[in-house]
Chimera marker file (.cmm) of the C-alpha trace (Angstrom):
<marker_set name="trace">
<marker id="1" x="77.244" y="116.986" z="76.841" r="1" g="1" b="0" radius="0.5"/>
<marker id="2" x="77.635" y="113.227" z="76.447" r="1" g="1" b="0" radius="0.5"/>
<marker id="3" x="77.568" y="110.749" z="79.356" r="1" g="1" b="0" radius="0.5"/>
<marker id="4" x="79.140" y="107.318" z="79.533" r="1" g="1" b="0" radius="0.5"/>
<marker id="5" x="78.280" y="104.795" z="82.199" r="1" g="1" b="0" radius="0.5"/>
<marker id="6" x="80.964" y="102.150" z="82.407" r="1" g="1" b="0" radius="0.5"/>
<marker id="7" x="79.700" y="99.002" z="84.168" r="1" g="1" b="0" radius="0.5"/>
<marker id="8" x="81.801" y="96.041" z="85.149" r="1" g="1" b="0" radius="0.5"/>
<marker id="9" x="79.671" y="92.903" z="84.851" r="1" g="1" b="0" radius="0.5"/>
<marker id="10" x="78.088" y="91.607" z="88.059" r="1" g="1" b="0" radius="0.5"/>
<marker id="11" x="79.417" y="88.659" z="90.051" r="1" g="1" b="0" radius="0.5"/>
<marker id="12" x="79.759" y="85.531" z="87.938" r="1" g="1" b="0" radius="0.5"/>
<marker id="13" x="79.965" y="82.163" z="89.595" r="1" g="1" b="0" radius="0.5"/>
<marker id="14" x="82.541" y="79.491" z="89.081" r="1" g="1" b="0" radius="0.5"/>
<marker id="15" x="79.914" y="76.916" z="90.096" r="1" g="1" b="0" radius="0.5"/>
<marker id="16" x="80.184" y="75.195" z="86.742" r="1" g="1" b="0" radius="0.5"/>
<marker id="17" x="83.889" y="75.001" z="86.039" r="1" g="1" b="0" radius="0.5"/>
<marker id="18" x="83.108" y="72.958" z="82.928" r="1" g="1" b="0" radius="0.5"/>
<marker id="19" x="82.029" y="76.133" z="81.117" r="1" g="1" b="0" radius="0.5"/>
<marker id="20" x="84.516" y="78.213" z="79.152" r="1" g="1" b="0" radius="0.5"/>
<marker id="21" x="85.064" y="81.693" z="80.582" r="1" g="1" b="0" radius="0.5"/>
<marker id="22" x="82.984" y="83.263" z="77.806" r="1" g="1" b="0" radius="0.5"/>
<marker id="23" x="79.933" y="81.271" z="78.805" r="1" g="1" b="0" radius="0.5"/>
<marker id="24" x="80.025" y="81.850" z="82.565" r="1" g="1" b="0" radius="0.5"/>
<marker id="25" x="76.737" y="83.270" z="83.823" r="1" g="1" b="0" radius="0.5"/>
<marker id="26" x="75.919" y="85.424" z="86.806" r="1" g="1" b="0" radius="0.5"/>
<marker id="27" x="75.632" y="83.964" z="90.255" r="1" g="1" b="0" radius="0.5"/>
<marker id="28" x="72.494" y="84.596" z="92.282" r="1" g="1" b="0" radius="0.5"/>
<marker id="29" x="74.512" y="87.246" z="94.105" r="1" g="1" b="0" radius="0.5"/>
<marker id="30" x="75.440" y="88.827" z="90.769" r="1" g="1" b="0" radius="0.5"/>
<marker id="31" x="71.816" y="89.023" z="89.689" r="1" g="1" b="0" radius="0.5"/>
<marker id="32" x="70.978" y="90.811" z="92.952" r="1" g="1" b="0" radius="0.5"/>
<marker id="33" x="73.941" y="93.182" z="92.489" r="1" g="1" b="0" radius="0.5"/>
<marker id="34" x="72.871" y="94.041" z="88.946" r="1" g="1" b="0" radius="0.5"/>
<marker id="35" x="69.265" y="94.688" z="89.985" r="1" g="1" b="0" radius="0.5"/>
<marker id="36" x="70.376" y="96.873" z="92.906" r="1" g="1" b="0" radius="0.5"/>
<marker id="37" x="72.809" y="98.966" z="90.829" r="1" g="1" b="0" radius="0.5"/>
<marker id="38" x="70.291" y="99.401" z="88.052" r="1" g="1" b="0" radius="0.5"/>
<marker id="39" x="67.824" y="100.567" z="90.701" r="1" g="1" b="0" radius="0.5"/>
<marker id="40" x="70.348" y="103.164" z="91.877" r="1" g="1" b="0" radius="0.5"/>
<marker id="41" x="70.699" y="104.433" z="88.330" r="1" g="1" b="0" radius="0.5"/>
<marker id="42" x="66.922" y="104.565" z="88.021" r="1" g="1" b="0" radius="0.5"/>
<marker id="43" x="66.861" y="106.817" z="91.109" r="1" g="1" b="0" radius="0.5"/>
<marker id="44" x="69.430" y="109.058" z="89.351" r="1" g="1" b="0" radius="0.5"/>
<marker id="45" x="67.175" y="109.134" z="86.270" r="1" g="1" b="0" radius="0.5"/>
<marker id="46" x="69.821" y="107.504" z="84.063" r="1" g="1" b="0" radius="0.5"/>
<marker id="47" x="68.287" y="106.918" z="80.624" r="1" g="1" b="0" radius="0.5"/>
<marker id="48" x="70.705" y="105.319" z="78.141" r="1" g="1" b="0" radius="0.5"/>
<marker id="49" x="70.149" y="105.682" z="74.442" r="1" g="1" b="0" radius="0.5"/>
<marker id="50" x="72.118" y="102.440" z="73.872" r="1" g="1" b="0" radius="0.5"/>
<marker id="51" x="73.674" y="99.721" z="75.974" r="1" g="1" b="0" radius="0.5"/>
<marker id="52" x="76.850" y="98.264" z="74.449" r="1" g="1" b="0" radius="0.5"/>
<marker id="53" x="77.966" y="95.006" z="75.968" r="1" g="1" b="0" radius="0.5"/>
<marker id="54" x="80.612" y="92.407" z="75.753" r="1" g="1" b="0" radius="0.5"/>
<marker id="55" x="78.994" y="89.318" z="74.219" r="1" g="1" b="0" radius="0.5"/>
<marker id="56" x="80.175" y="87.161" z="77.127" r="1" g="1" b="0" radius="0.5"/>
<marker id="57" x="77.183" y="85.683" z="78.957" r="1" g="1" b="0" radius="0.5"/>
<marker id="58" x="77.839" y="87.404" z="82.271" r="1" g="1" b="0" radius="0.5"/>
<marker id="59" x="78.102" y="90.864" z="80.671" r="1" g="1" b="0" radius="0.5"/>
<marker id="60" x="75.030" y="90.407" z="78.478" r="1" g="1" b="0" radius="0.5"/>
<marker id="61" x="73.065" y="89.129" z="81.456" r="1" g="1" b="0" radius="0.5"/>
<marker id="62" x="74.110" y="92.184" z="83.486" r="1" g="1" b="0" radius="0.5"/>
<marker id="63" x="73.114" y="94.472" z="80.571" r="1" g="1" b="0" radius="0.5"/>
<marker id="64" x="69.760" y="92.678" z="80.323" r="1" g="1" b="0" radius="0.5"/>
<marker id="65" x="69.001" y="93.227" z="83.985" r="1" g="1" b="0" radius="0.5"/>
<marker id="66" x="69.925" y="96.939" z="83.699" r="1" g="1" b="0" radius="0.5"/>
<marker id="67" x="67.771" y="97.323" z="80.575" r="1" g="1" b="0" radius="0.5"/>
<marker id="68" x="64.828" y="95.687" z="82.300" r="1" g="1" b="0" radius="0.5"/>
<marker id="69" x="65.065" y="97.823" z="85.443" r="1" g="1" b="0" radius="0.5"/>
<marker id="70" x="65.570" y="100.989" z="83.442" r="1" g="1" b="0" radius="0.5"/>
<marker id="71" x="62.636" y="100.152" z="81.144" r="1" g="1" b="0" radius="0.5"/>
<marker id="72" x="64.813" y="100.025" z="78.066" r="1" g="1" b="0" radius="0.5"/>
<marker id="73" x="63.720" y="97.762" z="75.236" r="1" g="1" b="0" radius="0.5"/>
<marker id="74" x="66.069" y="94.762" z="74.826" r="1" g="1" b="0" radius="0.5"/>
<marker id="75" x="66.873" y="95.801" z="71.260" r="1" g="1" b="0" radius="0.5"/>
<marker id="76" x="68.884" y="98.732" z="72.725" r="1" g="1" b="0" radius="0.5"/>
<marker id="77" x="71.475" y="96.167" z="73.865" r="1" g="1" b="0" radius="0.5"/>
<marker id="78" x="74.208" y="95.949" z="71.255" r="1" g="1" b="0" radius="0.5"/>
<marker id="79" x="76.820" y="93.207" z="71.729" r="1" g="1" b="0" radius="0.5"/>
<marker id="80" x="80.356" y="94.172" z="70.599" r="1" g="1" b="0" radius="0.5"/>
<marker id="81" x="83.046" y="91.499" z="70.577" r="1" g="1" b="0" radius="0.5"/>
<marker id="82" x="85.739" y="94.156" z="70.999" r="1" g="1" b="0" radius="0.5"/>
<marker id="83" x="84.701" y="94.697" z="74.565" r="1" g="1" b="0" radius="0.5"/>
<marker id="84" x="85.428" y="91.082" z="75.553" r="1" g="1" b="0" radius="0.5"/>
<marker id="85" x="88.922" y="90.754" z="74.157" r="1" g="1" b="0" radius="0.5"/>
<marker id="86" x="89.841" y="94.332" z="73.370" r="1" g="1" b="0" radius="0.5"/>
<marker id="87" x="91.976" y="96.906" z="75.124" r="1" g="1" b="0" radius="0.5"/>
<marker id="88" x="91.649" y="100.639" z="75.910" r="1" g="1" b="0" radius="0.5"/>
<marker id="89" x="92.176" y="101.533" z="72.251" r="1" g="1" b="0" radius="0.5"/>
<marker id="90" x="89.395" y="99.183" z="71.214" r="1" g="1" b="0" radius="0.5"/>
<marker id="91" x="86.958" y="100.705" z="73.745" r="1" g="1" b="0" radius="0.5"/>
<marker id="92" x="88.001" y="104.154" z="72.582" r="1" g="1" b="0" radius="0.5"/>
<marker id="93" x="87.145" y="103.232" z="68.956" r="1" g="1" b="0" radius="0.5"/>
<marker id="94" x="83.770" y="101.800" z="70.032" r="1" g="1" b="0" radius="0.5"/>
<marker id="95" x="82.852" y="105.008" z="71.848" r="1" g="1" b="0" radius="0.5"/>
<marker id="96" x="84.107" y="107.297" z="69.111" r="1" g="1" b="0" radius="0.5"/>
<marker id="97" x="81.920" y="105.506" z="66.557" r="1" g="1" b="0" radius="0.5"/>
<marker id="98" x="78.674" y="105.894" z="68.531" r="1" g="1" b="0" radius="0.5"/>
<marker id="99" x="75.846" y="107.683" z="66.698" r="1" g="1" b="0" radius="0.5"/>
<marker id="100" x="75.961" y="111.436" z="67.165" r="1" g="1" b="0" radius="0.5"/>
<marker id="101" x="72.311" y="111.615" z="68.280" r="1" g="1" b="0" radius="0.5"/>
<marker id="102" x="72.941" y="109.355" z="71.325" r="1" g="1" b="0" radius="0.5"/>
<marker id="103" x="73.561" y="111.435" z="74.460" r="1" g="1" b="0" radius="0.5"/>
<marker id="104" x="73.994" y="108.651" z="77.028" r="1" g="1" b="0" radius="0.5"/>
<marker id="105" x="75.566" y="105.220" z="76.637" r="1" g="1" b="0" radius="0.5"/>
<marker id="106" x="76.165" y="102.307" z="79.045" r="1" g="1" b="0" radius="0.5"/>
<marker id="107" x="79.077" y="100.004" z="78.337" r="1" g="1" b="0" radius="0.5"/>
<marker id="108" x="79.205" y="96.595" z="80.045" r="1" g="1" b="0" radius="0.5"/>
<marker id="109" x="82.628" y="95.017" z="80.192" r="1" g="1" b="0" radius="0.5"/>
<marker id="110" x="85.355" y="93.249" z="82.093" r="1" g="1" b="0" radius="0.5"/>
<marker id="111" x="88.427" y="94.035" z="84.165" r="1" g="1" b="0" radius="0.5"/>
<marker id="112" x="91.092" y="95.091" z="83.648" r="1" g="1" b="0" radius="0.5"/>
<marker id="113" x="90.003" y="96.904" z="80.479" r="1" g="1" b="0" radius="0.5"/>
<marker id="114" x="86.884" y="98.602" z="81.814" r="1" g="1" b="0" radius="0.5"/>
<marker id="115" x="88.840" y="100.032" z="84.778" r="1" g="1" b="0" radius="0.5"/>
<marker id="116" x="91.806" y="101.047" z="82.602" r="1" g="1" b="0" radius="0.5"/>
<marker id="117" x="89.495" y="102.798" z="80.150" r="1" g="1" b="0" radius="0.5"/>
<marker id="118" x="87.790" y="104.791" z="82.943" r="1" g="1" b="0" radius="0.5"/>
<marker id="119" x="91.205" y="105.990" z="84.149" r="1" g="1" b="0" radius="0.5"/>
<marker id="120" x="92.416" y="106.699" z="80.632" r="1" g="1" b="0" radius="0.5"/>
<marker id="121" x="89.274" y="108.667" z="79.672" r="1" g="1" b="0" radius="0.5"/>
<marker id="122" x="89.243" y="110.710" z="82.879" r="1" g="1" b="0" radius="0.5"/>
<marker id="123" x="93.020" y="111.190" z="83.034" r="1" g="1" b="0" radius="0.5"/>
<marker id="124" x="92.934" y="110.117" z="86.715" r="1" g="1" b="0" radius="0.5"/>
<marker id="125" x="94.023" y="106.917" z="88.415" r="1" g="1" b="0" radius="0.5"/>
<marker id="126" x="90.591" y="105.589" z="89.441" r="1" g="1" b="0" radius="0.5"/>
<marker id="127" x="91.670" y="102.101" z="90.462" r="1" g="1" b="0" radius="0.5"/>
<marker id="128" x="90.031" y="98.768" z="89.790" r="1" g="1" b="0" radius="0.5"/>
<marker id="129" x="86.270" y="98.640" z="89.517" r="1" g="1" b="0" radius="0.5"/>
<marker id="130" x="84.643" y="95.928" z="91.601" r="1" g="1" b="0" radius="0.5"/>
<marker id="131" x="82.008" y="93.583" z="90.168" r="1" g="1" b="0" radius="0.5"/>
<marker id="132" x="78.950" y="95.576" z="89.116" r="1" g="1" b="0" radius="0.5"/>
<marker id="133" x="80.734" y="98.814" z="89.844" r="1" g="1" b="0" radius="0.5"/>
<marker id="134" x="79.403" y="101.725" z="87.799" r="1" g="1" b="0" radius="0.5"/>
<marker id="135" x="81.184" y="104.936" z="86.980" r="1" g="1" b="0" radius="0.5"/>
<marker id="136" x="79.639" y="107.905" z="85.198" r="1" g="1" b="0" radius="0.5"/>
<marker id="137" x="81.932" y="109.948" z="83.009" r="1" g="1" b="0" radius="0.5"/>
<marker id="138" x="80.776" y="113.153" z="81.288" r="1" g="1" b="0" radius="0.5"/>
<marker id="139" x="82.339" y="114.462" z="78.109" r="1" g="1" b="0" radius="0.5"/>
<marker id="140" x="82.180" y="118.240" z="78.098" r="1" g="1" b="0" radius="0.5"/>
<marker id="141" x="82.313" y="118.421" z="74.295" r="1" g="1" b="0" radius="0.5"/>
<marker id="142" x="79.290" y="117.345" z="72.338" r="1" g="1" b="0" radius="0.5"/>
<marker id="143" x="80.771" y="114.644" z="70.096" r="1" g="1" b="0" radius="0.5"/>
<marker id="144" x="81.729" y="111.042" z="70.741" r="1" g="1" b="0" radius="0.5"/>
<marker id="145" x="84.732" y="111.566" z="68.488" r="1" g="1" b="0" radius="0.5"/>
<marker id="146" x="86.087" y="113.867" z="71.221" r="1" g="1" b="0" radius="0.5"/>
<marker id="147" x="86.310" y="110.949" z="73.692" r="1" g="1" b="0" radius="0.5"/>
<marker id="148" x="90.079" y="110.968" z="74.083" r="1" g="1" b="0" radius="0.5"/>
<marker id="149" x="92.575" y="110.507" z="76.896" r="1" g="1" b="0" radius="0.5"/>
<marker id="150" x="91.937" y="112.803" z="79.841" r="1" g="1" b="0" radius="0.5"/>
<marker id="151" x="88.857" y="114.467" z="78.326" r="1" g="1" b="0" radius="0.5"/>
<marker id="152" x="86.100" y="113.214" z="80.684" r="1" g="1" b="0" radius="0.5"/>
<marker id="153" x="84.991" y="114.266" z="84.112" r="1" g="1" b="0" radius="0.5"/>
<marker id="154" x="84.364" y="111.437" z="86.579" r="1" g="1" b="0" radius="0.5"/>
<marker id="155" x="80.988" y="112.407" z="88.080" r="1" g="1" b="0" radius="0.5"/>
<marker id="156" x="80.489" y="109.508" z="90.435" r="1" g="1" b="0" radius="0.5"/>
<marker id="157" x="81.330" y="105.885" z="91.121" r="1" g="1" b="0" radius="0.5"/>
<marker id="158" x="79.249" y="103.387" z="93.031" r="1" g="1" b="0" radius="0.5"/>
<marker id="159" x="79.244" y="99.642" z="93.630" r="1" g="1" b="0" radius="0.5"/>
<marker id="160" x="76.943" y="97.176" z="95.453" r="1" g="1" b="0" radius="0.5"/>
<marker id="161" x="78.637" y="97.285" z="98.866" r="1" g="1" b="0" radius="0.5"/>
<marker id="162" x="78.781" y="101.073" z="98.840" r="1" g="1" b="0" radius="0.5"/>
<marker id="163" x="75.414" y="101.880" z="100.407" r="1" g="1" b="0" radius="0.5"/>
<marker id="164" x="75.812" y="105.685" z="100.419" r="1" g="1" b="0" radius="0.5"/>
<link id1="1" id2="2" r="1" g="1" b="0" radius="0.2"/>
<link id1="2" id2="3" r="1" g="1" b="0" radius="0.2"/>
<link id1="3" id2="4" r="1" g="1" b="0" radius="0.2"/>
<link id1="4" id2="5" r="1" g="1" b="0" radius="0.2"/>
<link id1="5" id2="6" r="1" g="1" b="0" radius="0.2"/>
<link id1="6" id2="7" r="1" g="1" b="0" radius="0.2"/>
<link id1="7" id2="8" r="1" g="1" b="0" radius="0.2"/>
<link id1="8" id2="9" r="1" g="1" b="0" radius="0.2"/>
<link id1="9" id2="10" r="1" g="1" b="0" radius="0.2"/>
<link id1="10" id2="11" r="1" g="1" b="0" radius="0.2"/>
<link id1="11" id2="12" r="1" g="1" b="0" radius="0.2"/>
<link id1="12" id2="13" r="1" g="1" b="0" radius="0.2"/>
<link id1="13" id2="14" r="1" g="1" b="0" radius="0.2"/>
<link id1="14" id2="15" r="1" g="1" b="0" radius="0.2"/>
<link id1="15" id2="16" r="1" g="1" b="0" radius="0.2"/>
<link id1="16" id2="17" r="1" g="1" b="0" radius="0.2"/>
<link id1="17" id2="18" r="1" g="1" b="0" radius="0.2"/>
<link id1="18" id2="19" r="1" g="1" b="0" radius="0.2"/>
<link id1="19" id2="20" r="1" g="1" b="0" radius="0.2"/>
<link id1="20" id2="21" r="1" g="1" b="0" radius="0.2"/>
<link id1="21" id2="22" r="1" g="1" b="0" radius="0.2"/>
<link id1="22" id2="23" r="1" g="1" b="0" radius="0.2"/>
<link id1="23" id2="24" r="1" g="1" b="0" radius="0.2"/>
<link id1="24" id2="25" r="1" g="1" b="0" radius="0.2"/>
<link id1="25" id2="26" r="1" g="1" b="0" radius="0.2"/>
<link id1="26" id2="27" r="1" g="1" b="0" radius="0.2"/>
<link id1="27" id2="28" r="1" g="1" b="0" radius="0.2"/>
<link id1="28" id2="29" r="1" g="1" b="0" radius="0.2"/>
<link id1="29" id2="30" r="1" g="1" b="0" radius="0.2"/>
<link id1="30" id2="31" r="1" g="1" b="0" radius="0.2"/>
<link id1="31" id2="32" r="1" g="1" b="0" radius="0.2"/>
<link id1="32" id2="33" r="1" g="1" b="0" radius="0.2"/>
<link id1="33" id2="34" r="1" g="1" b="0" radius="0.2"/>
<link id1="34" id2="35" r="1" g="1" b="0" radius="0.2"/>
<link id1="35" id2="36" r="1" g="1" b="0" radius="0.2"/>
<link id1="36" id2="37" r="1" g="1" b="0" radius="0.2"/>
<link id1="37" id2="38" r="1" g="1" b="0" radius="0.2"/>
<link id1="38" id2="39" r="1" g="1" b="0" radius="0.2"/>
<link id1="39" id2="40" r="1" g="1" b="0" radius="0.2"/>
<link id1="40" id2="41" r="1" g="1" b="0" radius="0.2"/>
<link id1="41" id2="42" r="1" g="1" b="0" radius="0.2"/>
<link id1="42" id2="43" r="1" g="1" b="0" radius="0.2"/>
<link id1="43" id2="44" r="1" g="1" b="0" radius="0.2"/>
<link id1="44" id2="45" r="1" g="1" b="0" radius="0.2"/>
<link id1="45" id2="46" r="1" g="1" b="0" radius="0.2"/>
<link id1="46" id2="47" r="1" g="1" b="0" radius="0.2"/>
<link id1="47" id2="48" r="1" g="1" b="0" radius="0.2"/>
<link id1="48" id2="49" r="1" g="1" b="0" radius="0.2"/>
<link id1="49" id2="50" r="1" g="1" b="0" radius="0.2"/>
<link id1="50" id2="51" r="1" g="1" b="0" radius="0.2"/>
<link id1="51" id2="52" r="1" g="1" b="0" radius="0.2"/>
<link id1="52" id2="53" r="1" g="1" b="0" radius="0.2"/>
<link id1="53" id2="54" r="1" g="1" b="0" radius="0.2"/>
<link id1="54" id2="55" r="1" g="1" b="0" radius="0.2"/>
<link id1="55" id2="56" r="1" g="1" b="0" radius="0.2"/>
<link id1="56" id2="57" r="1" g="1" b="0" radius="0.2"/>
<link id1="57" id2="58" r="1" g="1" b="0" radius="0.2"/>
<link id1="58" id2="59" r="1" g="1" b="0" radius="0.2"/>
<link id1="59" id2="60" r="1" g="1" b="0" radius="0.2"/>
<link id1="60" id2="61" r="1" g="1" b="0" radius="0.2"/>
<link id1="61" id2="62" r="1" g="1" b="0" radius="0.2"/>
<link id1="62" id2="63" r="1" g="1" b="0" radius="0.2"/>
<link id1="63" id2="64" r="1" g="1" b="0" radius="0.2"/>
<link id1="64" id2="65" r="1" g="1" b="0" radius="0.2"/>
<link id1="65" id2="66" r="1" g="1" b="0" radius="0.2"/>
<link id1="66" id2="67" r="1" g="1" b="0" radius="0.2"/>
<link id1="67" id2="68" r="1" g="1" b="0" radius="0.2"/>
<link id1="68" id2="69" r="1" g="1" b="0" radius="0.2"/>
<link id1="69" id2="70" r="1" g="1" b="0" radius="0.2"/>
<link id1="70" id2="71" r="1" g="1" b="0" radius="0.2"/>
<link id1="71" id2="72" r="1" g="1" b="0" radius="0.2"/>
<link id1="72" id2="73" r="1" g="1" b="0" radius="0.2"/>
<link id1="73" id2="74" r="1" g="1" b="0" radius="0.2"/>
<link id1="74" id2="75" r="1" g="1" b="0" radius="0.2"/>
<link id1="75" id2="76" r="1" g="1" b="0" radius="0.2"/>
<link id1="76" id2="77" r="1" g="1" b="0" radius="0.2"/>
<link id1="77" id2="78" r="1" g="1" b="0" radius="0.2"/>
<link id1="78" id2="79" r="1" g="1" b="0" radius="0.2"/>
<link id1="79" id2="80" r="1" g="1" b="0" radius="0.2"/>
<link id1="80" id2="81" r="1" g="1" b="0" radius="0.2"/>
<link id1="81" id2="82" r="1" g="1" b="0" radius="0.2"/>
<link id1="82" id2="83" r="1" g="1" b="0" radius="0.2"/>
<link id1="83" id2="84" r="1" g="1" b="0" radius="0.2"/>
<link id1="84" id2="85" r="1" g="1" b="0" radius="0.2"/>
<link id1="85" id2="86" r="1" g="1" b="0" radius="0.2"/>
<link id1="86" id2="87" r="1" g="1" b="0" radius="0.2"/>
<link id1="87" id2="88" r="1" g="1" b="0" radius="0.2"/>
<link id1="88" id2="89" r="1" g="1" b="0" radius="0.2"/>
<link id1="89" id2="90" r="1" g="1" b="0" radius="0.2"/>
<link id1="90" id2="91" r="1" g="1" b="0" radius="0.2"/>
<link id1="91" id2="92" r="1" g="1" b="0" radius="0.2"/>
<link id1="92" id2="93" r="1" g="1" b="0" radius="0.2"/>
<link id1="93" id2="94" r="1" g="1" b="0" radius="0.2"/>
<link id1="94" id2="95" r="1" g="1" b="0" radius="0.2"/>
<link id1="95" id2="96" r="1" g="1" b="0" radius="0.2"/>
<link id1="96" id2="97" r="1" g="1" b="0" radius="0.2"/>
<link id1="97" id2="98" r="1" g="1" b="0" radius="0.2"/>
<link id1="98" id2="99" r="1" g="1" b="0" radius="0.2"/>
<link id1="99" id2="100" r="1" g="1" b="0" radius="0.2"/>
<link id1="100" id2="101" r="1" g="1" b="0" radius="0.2"/>
<link id1="101" id2="102" r="1" g="1" b="0" radius="0.2"/>
<link id1="102" id2="103" r="1" g="1" b="0" radius="0.2"/>
<link id1="103" id2="104" r="1" g="1" b="0" radius="0.2"/>
<link id1="104" id2="105" r="1" g="1" b="0" radius="0.2"/>
<link id1="105" id2="106" r="1" g="1" b="0" radius="0.2"/>
<link id1="106" id2="107" r="1" g="1" b="0" radius="0.2"/>
<link id1="107" id2="108" r="1" g="1" b="0" radius="0.2"/>
<link id1="108" id2="109" r="1" g="1" b="0" radius="0.2"/>
<link id1="109" id2="110" r="1" g="1" b="0" radius="0.2"/>
<link id1="110" id2="111" r="1" g="1" b="0" radius="0.2"/>
<link id1="111" id2="112" r="1" g="1" b="0" radius="0.2"/>
<link id1="112" id2="113" r="1" g="1" b="0" radius="0.2"/>
<link id1="113" id2="114" r="1" g="1" b="0" radius="0.2"/>
<link id1="114" id2="115" r="1" g="1" b="0" radius="0.2"/>
<link id1="115" id2="116" r="1" g="1" b="0" radius="0.2"/>
<link id1="116" id2="117" r="1" g="1" b="0" radius="0.2"/>
<link id1="117" id2="118" r="1" g="1" b="0" radius="0.2"/>
<link id1="118" id2="119" r="1" g="1" b="0" radius="0.2"/>
<link id1="119" id2="120" r="1" g="1" b="0" radius="0.2"/>
<link id1="120" id2="121" r="1" g="1" b="0" radius="0.2"/>
<link id1="121" id2="122" r="1" g="1" b="0" radius="0.2"/>
<link id1="122" id2="123" r="1" g="1" b="0" radius="0.2"/>
<link id1="123" id2="124" r="1" g="1" b="0" radius="0.2"/>
<link id1="124" id2="125" r="1" g="1" b="0" radius="0.2"/>
<link id1="125" id2="126" r="1" g="1" b="0" radius="0.2"/>
<link id1="126" id2="127" r="1" g="1" b="0" radius="0.2"/>
<link id1="127" id2="128" r="1" g="1" b="0" radius="0.2"/>
<link id1="128" id2="129" r="1" g="1" b="0" radius="0.2"/>
<link id1="129" id2="130" r="1" g="1" b="0" radius="0.2"/>
<link id1="130" id2="131" r="1" g="1" b="0" radius="0.2"/>
<link id1="131" id2="132" r="1" g="1" b="0" radius="0.2"/>
<link id1="132" id2="133" r="1" g="1" b="0" radius="0.2"/>
<link id1="133" id2="134" r="1" g="1" b="0" radius="0.2"/>
<link id1="134" id2="135" r="1" g="1" b="0" radius="0.2"/>
<link id1="135" id2="136" r="1" g="1" b="0" radius="0.2"/>
<link id1="136" id2="137" r="1" g="1" b="0" radius="0.2"/>
<link id1="137" id2="138" r="1" g="1" b="0" radius="0.2"/>
<link id1="138" id2="139" r="1" g="1" b="0" radius="0.2"/>
<link id1="139" id2="140" r="1" g="1" b="0" radius="0.2"/>
<link id1="140" id2="141" r="1" g="1" b="0" radius="0.2"/>
<link id1="141" id2="142" r="1" g="1" b="0" radius="0.2"/>
<link id1="142" id2="143" r="1" g="1" b="0" radius="0.2"/>
<link id1="143" id2="144" r="1" g="1" b="0" radius="0.2"/>
<link id1="144" id2="145" r="1" g="1" b="0" radius="0.2"/>
<link id1="145" id2="146" r="1" g="1" b="0" radius="0.2"/>
<link id1="146" id2="147" r="1" g="1" b="0" radius="0.2"/>
<link id1="147" id2="148" r="1" g="1" b="0" radius="0.2"/>
<link id1="148" id2="149" r="1" g="1" b="0" radius="0.2"/>
<link id1="149" id2="150" r="1" g="1" b="0" radius="0.2"/>
<link id1="150" id2="151" r="1" g="1" b="0" radius="0.2"/>
<link id1="151" id2="152" r="1" g="1" b="0" radius="0.2"/>
<link id1="152" id2="153" r="1" g="1" b="0" radius="0.2"/>
<link id1="153" id2="154" r="1" g="1" b="0" radius="0.2"/>
<link id1="154" id2="155" r="1" g="1" b="0" radius="0.2"/>
<link id1="155" id2="156" r="1" g="1" b="0" radius="0.2"/>
<link id1="156" id2="157" r="1" g="1" b="0" radius="0.2"/>
<link id1="157" id2="158" r="1" g="1" b="0" radius="0.2"/>
<link id1="158" id2="159" r="1" g="1" b="0" radius="0.2"/>
<link id1="159" id2="160" r="1" g="1" b="0" radius="0.2"/>
<link id1="160" id2="161" r="1" g="1" b="0" radius="0.2"/>
<link id1="161" id2="162" r="1" g="1" b="0" radius="0.2"/>
<link id1="162" id2="163" r="1" g="1" b="0" radius="0.2"/>
<link id1="163" id2="164" r="1" g="1" b="0" radius="0.2"/>
</marker_set>
């Protein structure tokens, strides 16, 4: 079985409106959110083989915090430009091209695409993910190439303000 953790980047500030959208960094609140959510994944013993992130600053920063908290070496973070400006088809291609030996992947992206992809992959209307929301989707078949519309089981979804 393969597992995908889809992560919407943590809260990014608009405190420097001079920066282009691509260069916006996390706010202090966003850094706390990312650390908290990574801690929750640590409690669930989530161990990604690879972290694939949008190259936008806020997504890479979120991925870096997760990698640090999960004791993953930074070289496991792989930026992929398709996540920043791509759509559901682009995310699908990225997942389907993952190495066969990887069992667990974390993908760090942006709305609306990250939310649309989670609904597409699960075949259920899951709604919009909030900042630093994390959903785990399991693929019952053993190949990333099998990651197609409606094939995944949504195992759980959590976000910073959900303290359960």
